N, C-alpha and C positions, 0 to 999 in steps of 0.2 A: 401734731403727728407723733411726737414722742410720748405725749400723755396717753394717747390711744394704745401704743405699744405696751406701755406700763400697765394700763388697765386690763389688756389682753392677757399679760403674763400673771396678773394679780387676780383673775377672775376665779371664782370657785371651781368652775369647770376644769380650768387648766391645772389647779391644784389638786383636784381629785384624780385627775388623769396621772399626774406625777407620783401620787401616793400609790395608785394601783401599780405603776411601773416598777416602783421601788419594792412593793410587796412581791411581785413576780420575780425580780432580781433576788430578793432575799430567799424566796422559796428554792430557786435554782442553786443558790450558794449552799443552802442547807442540804439539799439533795446530794450535792458533790461531798460536802463534809460527811454526811452519813455513809456514803459509798467508801470514803477514805477510812472512816472509822470501822466499817465492816470489813474492809480489806485488811486492815491491820489486825483485827480480831481473828480473821481467818488464818493469817499468817502465824499468829501466835498458837492457834490450835494445831496447825501443821507442824510447827516447831516442836510443840509438846509431843505430838505423835512420833516425830522423828527420833526423839531420844527414848521415849517409853516403849516403843515397839521392840527395838534391838535389846533394850534392858530386859524385857520379859524373855526374849529369846535367849539372851546370855544366861539368865537365871535358871531356865530349864536346862540349858546344856551343862551347866555346872553341877546341877543335881544328878545329871546322868554320867559325870566325870568325863564329859567331852570338853577337854580344856582347850582345844583349838578353837572350836566354835564359840565357847564362853569368851575367850580372849578377843577374838575378832568382833563379836557382837558388842561387848562392853566398850571396845575402842570406838565402834560406830556410834554408840550412845554418848560417849564422852566428847566425840567431835561435834555433835549436835548441841550438847550441853556440858561444858568443861567442868562445871562444879557440882555435878550431880553425884552425891555421896554414895548412893546405892550402887550405881554403875561402877564407881571407883573401887568399891569394896570387892565387887565380883572380879574386876580387872586385876586387882592385886592378888586375890586368891587363885585365880586361874593361871596367871602368869608365873606365880611362885611354884606351881605344880607342873607346868607344861613340859619343861626340859627334862625333869626327872622321870615323868610319865613316858615321854618319848624315848628316852634312852633305854627303859625297861620294855616297852612295847616292841621296839625295833630289834632289841636283843632276842626277844622271843621268836619274832618273825624270821630273823637270820638263822636261827637254829633249824628251822624248816626248810629254808630257801638255799642255804649255802652249805656244801657245794651243790651244784645242779644235779639233781637225780633223775627226774623225768619231767614231762610236761606239767605235772602238779606243782613243781617248784615255782612256775611262773606266777601263780596267784599270790604267793607270799612276797615274791620279789616286787610285784606290782604294787602291793600294799605298802611295802618299804618306801618305794619311790613316791607314791601318793602322800605318804606321811612326811617325807622330807620337803615335798613341794608346799604342803600346808604350813610346816614349820617356817620355811623361807618366807612365805607370804606374811606370817605372823610378824617376823622381824622387820619386814618392810613397812608394815602398818605401824610398828612401834616408833619408827622414825618420823612418820607423819604426825602422830599424836603428841609426841614428846615436846614439840616446839612450843605449845601453849600451856604446858604444865609447870607446876612449881618445881623448884630445884630438888626438893625432897622426892618428888615423883619422878623426876628425870634420873636421879641417882638410883632409885628403885628399878627403873627400866634398864639402866646401864648394867646393873648387877645380874640381870637375867637376860642380857643380849647375847645371843651365840650366832656365829656366822654358819649357816648350814648350806650355803651355795656349793661348796666342794662336795659335801655328802650327797647332795641332790644330783649333781653331775655324775658322780660315780654310780649312784643307783640307776640313773637313766641308761648309762652304758651297759651296766650289768642286765638291766631289763631287756635292752635291745638284743644282747647276746642270748639271753634266756628265750627270748621269742623266736630267734633264728633256730636254736637248738630244738625247740618244740616243734617248729614248722618242719625241720628236717626229720624229726622222729616220725611224725605222721606221714610225711612224703615218702620216706623209705618204706614204711609199712604199707602205704597205699600201692606203691610200685609193685611190691611183692604179691599183694592180693589181686591186683590187676593182671599181672603176668600169668598167675595160676587160675584165674577165673574161667569157668567152664559153662556158666549159664548167666542169664540176666539177673538173677538174685545176688550172685557173687560180684557182678560188675556194680550193682547198686552198692554193695558194701564198700567196694573200692572208692566209689564216688563220695560216699559219706566221710571216709577217712581222709581223702583229699580236701574235702570241705573243712575239716578240723584243721589241717595245715594252713589253709587260707586264713583262718581266724587269728593266726598268730602273726603271719607275714603275708601281706596282700598279694604280692607278686613273687613268690618263692620259686626260683628256678623256672621250669616249664609247667607249673601247677595248673595253670588255665588250660593248657592243651589236653592234659590228662582229665581234667574235669569234663571237658566237652566229650572226649572219647568215652570215658566211663558212663556219662550219662546217656549218650546215644545208644550204647550197647546195653543199657539197663531198662529202657522203657518197654513196659509190658503192653501187649495188645489184648484188650479185655472185650469179651463178647458176651451177649445175653442169650440164654436159652428162651425159648417161647414160654410165656407165663402159663403156669399150670393152675387151673381153677379146681380146687378139691372141695368146694363148698357145694351145698345143694342147689344154690341159685345160679344158673348158667347165664342169667342176664347181667350178672356183675362182671363179666369178663372184660368188657370194654373199659370199665372204670379201673379195674386192676391194671390193665395194660397202660392206661393213662398215668397211673401212679408210677409205674416202672419207667415208662419213656421219659418222664419228667426228670429222672436222675441222670440221663445221658449227658446233660449239660455240665454236670459235676466235673467230668474228665477234662474240661477246659482249664481247670485250676490245679490239676495234679501233676506233680513232677514226674512220677515214675510210671504213668499209664495213659494210654490212648484208648478211646472207645473204638471198637471195630465191628461194623455191621455185618452179621452173618446173613448172607443173601438167601440161601436155600433153607428157609425155616421149616418147611414141610418135611424134608428129609431129616433134618436135625430132630424134629419132634419124634420121628420114628426110630431114631438111634437109641433113645433112652440113655443109660450109661454109655460112656464112650467105648466103643469096640475098635477093632483095627480099622474098619471102614470109616468110622467116625474120626478117628486120629488123622487119617490121611486127608479127609475133607477139611479138617479144621487145623491143619498144620501151621497155619500162620497165627493162630490164636493161642496165647499163652495161659490165659485163665478165663474160665467161664463162670457166669453167675446164674444161679437157678433161683427163681422166684416161685414158691409153692404156697398159694393162698388157701387157707381153710375157712376164713370168714371175711365177709365185707358188707358193710351196711352204712349207708349215708342217708339218714332219715330226713323227712321234711320237717319244717317248723309247724308245729301244731299248738292250738289253744288249750292250755291245761285248765284255765278257769276264766270265767267272765262275769263280773259282778257290777250292777248298776250302782252309781254313786252320784250324789248331788250335795252341794254345800252352798250356804250363804254366809258371807263374811261382812260384818258391820264395823264401822269406825265412827265414833262420835267426834264431831268437829267442835272448835272452840265456841262457835256461834250456837251450838246446841243442835244443829242439823245432824242427820246420820247418813253416812255414805254407805252404799251397799254394793257388793260384788256377788255374782252368782256363777257357778259352774255346774255342769252336769255331764255325765258320760258314763263310760265303763272302765273299771279296773281290769286289766288283762295280766294273765301269766302265760307266757309262751314257753315252749321247750322243744329241743331238738337233740337227737342222740345219734351217734355213729361209732363204729368200731371196725378195726382191722386186725386180723390175725394171719400170720404167715411165717414161713421159715425161709431164710436166705442161705444158700450155700455156695461157696466159692471153690471151684475144682480146678486142677490143672489139666493139661491136655493128655495126661495119662489116666485121667479119671479119679485120681486121688483127691480126697476132700482136704482143702487147706484151711477152711474156716466155716463156722456154722453160727448163725444168729436167729434166735427166735424172737419175733416182734409181736407184741400184743398191744395194740392201741384202743383206748377207749376215751371217747369225747362226749361231753354233756354241755349243752348250752341252755341257759335259763335267762329270761328277761321279763321284768315286771314293770308296768307303766300305767298311767291313766290316760285314756283316749278321750279327749273332751269334744263336745259338739262345737259347731261353728260359732255360736253366739256366747260361749262360755268365756269367762274372765280368768286369766292365770292367777290373778291375786286372790281368788277365792279358794285356791287349792294349796295345801301345805308347801312351804318354800323349798324344802330339800327333797321332796318326792319327785320322781320322773313324770313329766307332764308332756303329752303329745297332742298334736291336732291331726296327725295322719298315721296309718299303720306303718311300721318299719318294714324294711326290705327283708325278705326271707333269709335266715341265716345260712351262709354258704358252707355247708357242712363238708362237701367233698374237698374244698379248699382247705378247710381246717385240718382235716385228715391228711391231706397232702403235705402241709407244713410239719406236722408231727412225723409223718413217714420220712420226709427228707432229713429230718434231724437224726433219726435212727440210721439212715443209709449213710449219712456223713460219718458216723461212728464206725460203720462197717468198712467203708472205703478209706479210713485213715491209713491203711496199710499202703496206699499209693501216694501219699503226700511226701 
């Protein structure tokens, strides 16, 4: 019995099976080893990138005399690779200059900022505070990087170490005081304009002044209440006169009215205006320029918009040219046989044109013209392509040329004109933003 077991384990079949299993095991081990090697290589690449990228940024900053960024980025590079000489050179150059530069820069800012003159002093004081914050950040980073450096480098860092925390706190307190001063400056001016306002335009001016106050202190006194009051009192009601068609083609009236009605939705996004529908359009058409009767009828309308069209045309898409084309492309294979592709059809050139010309007038309810805009729109559409027959092969036609198997939809010229018209009207109506 034992001899049989021995023979079984010694058989060529058993030995071959074990060899195969060992080969499979070896392949698995090699795969794992390859993954480990690849992982290590990737880590090395990432590590290299970790110190090279901040080094390049530090170098650019030093060239621009941005000593704060140059110092911080060279520190970042040295933390990734402590002995990188190029980063160390930039670090020493930037650090040796940063405190001297800061003293000179802050002194220049203080000449403009101290003492407080008006709201314009805030910008210089804010820059002083930001500079001290950056300097304080540099000092904290110096503590982080100094631990792994040589004694010589540590002495160099100690020589240029300055405690900026007190200066930063003083600048922050001054900045808060300046912001309060500026907020009060605009608040006081806004109250004066608000109390003396006699119309919606003057209430709008008060609103804008109150907004300036809020830019410095979010909740200064009762600024939010005055913002709400001045805004509600400044919103204009805008009405449209009936569209005037001064062109020779009366059939375009509907298209002109569609262009105009499309702009009504703009008022949903305007701060200082609401669209107000004028119900009696027939009487309004007969009024012409606003007379006493017109003023009484439109007493709730603050501004009216007149659209006077002199031209409108949205042409169809037409065939400019049509030329028959056929081609056979051949490719010789390695076995000597030739592969052929064939296409035939027509080369088309399509075109469409359109134009709009009008004058837009904005008048107040006294009939005085507030703004005028002449709009002249011209749109040209051209399309060239090859229209292939059903049995054609795309490979037989030049690769970069437009190839189609069906005619394109007709170009939507009215929509194209509308988009351009809307752009013009957005510019006209920016007075309401």
